[in-house]
N, C-alpha and C positions, 0 to 999 in steps of 0.2 A: 504493500500500500504506500502511495506517495506521501511523503511528509509535507504538511501544510506550512505556510510561512507565518502563521499566527492565527489565533482565535479571536473573532470580532463579533460583538453584539451590536446590531443595528436597531435603534429605537425611534419609531416615527408613527404617528397616528394615521398618516396617509399611506394606504396600501400600495399605491403606484410607486411611491418613493422607496418603500421597503423592498419591493420586488426589483426595482432598478439597481439599487445598491447590492442586494443579495446576488443577483446575476453577475454584476460587474466584479464584485470582490471575490466570488468563487472562481471567475475566469482568471483572476490575478493570482490564484493559488492559496487564498485564505479559507479557513473554516468559518462559516457564518451561521449565527443564530439571530432571530428577529423577535421584537416585542412591539405590540401596537399601542402601548401606553407606558408611562413612567413607573407605575406600581408593579406591572408585570416585569419590567426590566430590573427593578430593585430585587424582586424575588429571585430572578434568574442569577443575579450576581451573588446572592446568598448561597445558592446551590452549586455554582460552577465558577471556574476561574477563566477570566477573559484577559487577553493581552491588551485589547483596545475596545472602547465603547464609543460608538458614534450615535449621538442623541439629538433629536429635535428639541427646540426650546419650549414652544407652547404646545402642550398636550393635556388631555383630560386626566384626572386622578392624581397625577404627579408630573410636574414640568421638568424641563431639562436641568435647571439649577438644583432641584431636589435629587434628581438622578446623580448629578455630578457629586454633590456633597455625600450622598450615601455610598457611592462607589469609592470615593477617596477615603472614607472612614473604614469601609470593610476590606478594601483591597488597594492600599496606597500606590502600589507599583503599576496598577492598571492605568493606561493612558486614556484620557477622555477628550473627544473632539465634539464641539457643539455646532449644530447646523440649524439655521433658522431663516425664515423669510422676513423676520422683524428685527433686523440688525441695527443696533445703536452702539455708539462708542461706550456708553455707560454700562450696557449689558455685557459687552465684550470685556471691559476692564473687570467687572464683577466676576465673570466666569474665569478669567485668568487668575484672579486673586484667590479663588477657591480651588485652583489646581488644574484647570483645563489646559491642554497643550496648545490648542488652537481654536479659532472661532471662524466658521465659514458661512457666508450669506448666500441664500438661494436667490436666483439660479446660479449654479456653479458648473464648471467644466470637470469632467472626469479626470483630466490630467491634474487638476488642483487637488482632488481627493487622493489620487495616487501618490502625489508628492508628499502631502501632509502625512499620510499613513506610513509611507516608507521612512520619512525622517523621524517620526515619533517612535516607531518601533526600533529603529536603529539606536536611537538615544536610550531607550529602555534597555536594550540588550547590552549596550556599553556600560550602563550603570550597574547592571547585574554582574557583568564580567569583572569589572574593576573591584567590586565588593568581594567577589569570590577569590580573586587573585590576592588581594591584600589580606584576606583572612587566612589564606594558605601560607603566605609569607610571614604573617604575624608581626609586622614591623610598623610601628607608628612613624618611623622615619620615611616610609614610602608614601605617607598620606599627602605630602606636598608635591609628589610627582604624579601628575594627572595623566591618565591614558589607559585604554584597554584594547587598543588595536593590536594586531598580531606582532608587529615590530616592538611595541612597548612591553607586551607580555614576555617576549624573548629577552628584552633588556632587563626586566625585573628579575627573571630567573638567573641571568648572567650576574647581576649585582649580588644576588644571594650566594652564588657559587664563589664569586671573586672575594667576598667578605671573609670567607673561611680561611683564606691564605694570608700570609704576612708580606707577600711580594709587592713590589711597586706596581702601580696601576696608572695607565695613561687614558684619560677620558677625552674622547674626540667628539667634536660637534661644532656646528656653526654658532655664531654669536647669538645669545638669547635662548639657547635650547635648554639651559638649566644644568650646566656642568657642575656647579658647586652643590646643587641639590643631590646629584648622583654621588658626588664625593662624600657628602654627609651621610647618605644612606649606606654606603659601603662601610664607613666608620661605625655607624650605629648598629650594624649587623655583625660587626667583627668582635673578636675577643678584647679589643682595645676600647670598646664602647664606653666604659666608665672613666676613661682617661680623656685628656684634652684633644679637641679638634681645633687646629689653628690654621687659618687661611690667610693668604696674601696674594694680591694681584701684581704679578711681576711688571706689568705694563704701566701700573699706576704709580710706581715708586721711581723717582729719578735714579739714574745709573749710579751716581755717587753715594746714594743712601741705601741702595738695595743690599749691599754686602753687610752693612752694620745692622740692618733690620733682620736679616736671616741669621747672622752668626754672632751678633752682639759686638761690644767693644770694651776696651779697657780705659780707665781714666787717663786722660792726657794723650790719647792716641791721635786725636785731631782737635782742632779748635772747637770748643763747645762740649767736648767730652769731659764733663765735670765729675762724673762718677762712673764706676763700672756698670754695664748694662747687659742683661741677658738678651740673646737673640731668640728668634722664633723656634729654632731647632731645640734650644734648651727648654723653652716653654712647652713644646710638644713632646718632650721626652716620655717614652712609654705610650704615646698616643699617635695621632696622625697629623701630618703637615700637608696642607693642600696648596700647591703652587699653580695658581691660575695664570693663563697666558704665558706658559713656559717658553714658547717660541720667541718671546720678547727679551729673554734673559741674555745679557751681554756675554760674549765669549770668555772674558777673563773670569767671570763668576762660574761659568759652566764647569771649569776644571775643579774648583773648590766644592761645588755641589756633587760632582762625580766622586770625589774623595770621601765625602761623608756618607754617601749612599753605599759605596763599596766597603769602607772600613769602619763606619760608624763613629769617626772622630773628625774634629775640626779645631781650628783656633779662632778665638775672637780677634777682631781687628785690633792690632797693637799687642796681641797676646803672644806668649812664648811657650805656653804649655797646652797640650792636647786636652780636649774635653770629649768624653765618650757619651754617646746618646744612643737610644734605641727608638727610632722613629720610622713609622711607615710613611712613605712618600706617595701621595696621589697627585699627579700633575694633570693639567688640562690645556688644550689648545684648539683654536679654530683654524690653525695654519697647517700646511703640508710640511711636516718636519723633514721628510725625505728630500723635498725640494730645497729646503734651507740647508740641508747637509751638502747637497750638490753645489750650492752657491757659497759654501764655506762659512755659513752663518750659524751652524749648529753642529755640535760634536756628535759624530756617529756613535762613539762608545757610550756617551751619556744617553743617547736615544735608546740604545739597547737595554741600558739599565733601567730606564723609566718605563719602557714598553714591555715589561715581563708579562703583564696582563693588560688587556685593553677593553674598554667599553665604549661603543659608538652610539651616540644619541641621534636618532633619526630627526631630520628637520621637520617642522610642522607641516609643510606642504606635502610631505610623503606619508602623513598620517592624519588626513583630513577628517576621518571618522572620530578622532579624539576632540575635534574643535567644539562640538556641543558640550562635552563634559567640562572642558576648560572654561568655556563661556559661563556655564552654571557656577563653577568654582569662583571665578572672579566677580560675577554678579553678587554672589553671597558675601564676598569679601568687601565690596564697595557699596552694596545697597541692601544687604540682608535678603529678605524674601519680598522686597517691595517692588522690584522691577523685573521685567522680562523683555527679551528681544522679540520683535515680530518675526514671523516665518520668512518674510522677504529679506529682512536685515540679517537673519541667521544664514540665509542662503548666500548672501554676499560675503559674509565672514568665512563660510566654508570654501568658497571659490577663490578667495584672495591668495596671493603667492606667499605672503608672510616672510619677507627676507630677514626681518628681525625676530622671527620665530615667536616663542611663547612670551618673551618680554614685550615685543611689539603688540601682541594681542592684548596683554594685560593693560598696557598704556591706552590702547584704543577703547577698551571697555571702561576704564576709569574715566576717560574723557567723555564718552557717551553718557555715562551715569550723571556726570556733572552738568552736561548740556540739556539733558532731558528732564523736564519738570512733570512728565506724565508717568504712568506705570508701565506703558508699553514703549520700548525704545524702537524707533523706526529707522528706515534707511536714511532719513534726513539728518539723523544724529551721528552718522558715520562720516569720516573725512572724505573729501572729494576723490582722493586717489583710490579709495576702496570702491566708491560708487561708480567711478569711471573705468575701473580695471577691466570689468567684463566687457564693456563696450569697446575698449581699446583692443582687447584680445580678439574680439570678433572681427575688428576692422583690419587686422594684419593679414597680409597675403604674401606668399613667397614666390618671387618671379620664377618662371620656368628655367631661366638661365642661371639661377642660384644667386646667393649673396655672400659677401665677405663677413661672416658672422663675427669673427674676432674684432674686425674694425667697427662693426655696429656696437658691440659691447664697450669697446674702448671709447668711442665717441659719446656714448651714454654716460660712462663713468666720468669722463672729463667734464661733461655738461653739469653733472651733479656736483662735482668738486667746485666748479666756478660759481654755480648758483648758491651753494652753501656759504662760500666766502662772501658773496654779494649780500646775502641775507644777514650775515654777522659782521658786516662792515670790515671784513678782512681779518677778524680775530680768529686765528687758526684753531685755538683750543675749543672755542665755541662751535666752529664749523665741523671739527672732528666729532664732537658730541652729537651734533645734528645728524650726521651720517652714521652714527653708531660705530665709529672706528676708533682704535687707539691712536693717540697723538703720533706715535712713531710710524704706524701704518699710514696715517694721513699724510705725513711729511714725505714718506717714500713715494706715495702716489703723485703728490705735487711735483716731485723731482722727476718721476717717470714721464710725466706729460709736459714738463718744462713750464709748469704754471708758476712755480716759486720764482723763477727767473723773470717771468712775465710781470708778476706783481711788483718785484723790485724795480724793473725797467719802467713800468707804468707809474 
């Protein structure tokens, strides 16, 4: 017997509407039950488990709102969609407030019903999957890593296995994917969980200060060193040290880092005696370290020491099914249970490319919550680049003769660099932040395209 895609209860006092939806939903592969009034529907939910309930609003005996409230009370995980010919903004908001997934006004297209059901059941499945997976892994540290797509489930399992070892770990992922969260999860699942987790961003500390931050210094070793100071390696002793943006570490410090990883000893700046530590090093980068090795910017021997184990975080555009879960998570963070995204707005979020990954999504949701004074966040509350992205993508065509793709990307990158500098009145640190780049990476790109020279000349 063929497995159905889900069990749906259709509630409507109009026989023709029940029959149309019954035939359509069965043709889509769903198991369907029907009820001709609200009271019958409530009794059905008491006796059976439904994945989704589609209910009319105005019906005899019990209306759609009563059905919604009863369903959510008896079966909170069941998705409810309201359908009515008497649509008003007030009733839509009221339905959403009581837990309806969506609100559709008659007359409607079957494609609209198909999309709403597909998205709602996908979201329901993701929520179930992530709950099951986190229960299996039994780790509060995974609560902040949101996702239940196949790639994220694989990553959760890899985190759990990696945590059992004491070997160095290299976390790979684009900017904004949550590399520090993964590092914290590995630490929290490891035997070192009761010791310190210490983090540092190698790109955020000036080269001249990074050595003393990591290894500490002795009194009088340089101007301003008024007293001895422990470095992060000493603070993380018996625990975990997380080195974010490891690809930005200067070559002269890489040799000292290699020594402490290999031998567990180092000297403070200005010190003459070795200090022994037991520290697990987890590093992270959004750069291609092999490429940096070829360019002579990163030590190959250090790379092998850091990359004993590796965890790669998939970019958000490769796990779009996780976007509704992330949206719910950030909405709760910024608005509690007071706001929801409209289906159209959610569809835009699902289809956007998210070059800044989860961090960018979080910023967009925080912005939308602040801009929207209603309970339903619509497409008008999203930035122009998200609203126009789908239109731009549809408008792109590739000539039959082909294109110079590398040149297109370079021209686009150069245009963004110039625009960012223009918007920040030439303040490079601000322009780098605007583009979500480290300052060092930003300067490298300016040099690559000759923009720095142009600024000085102009």
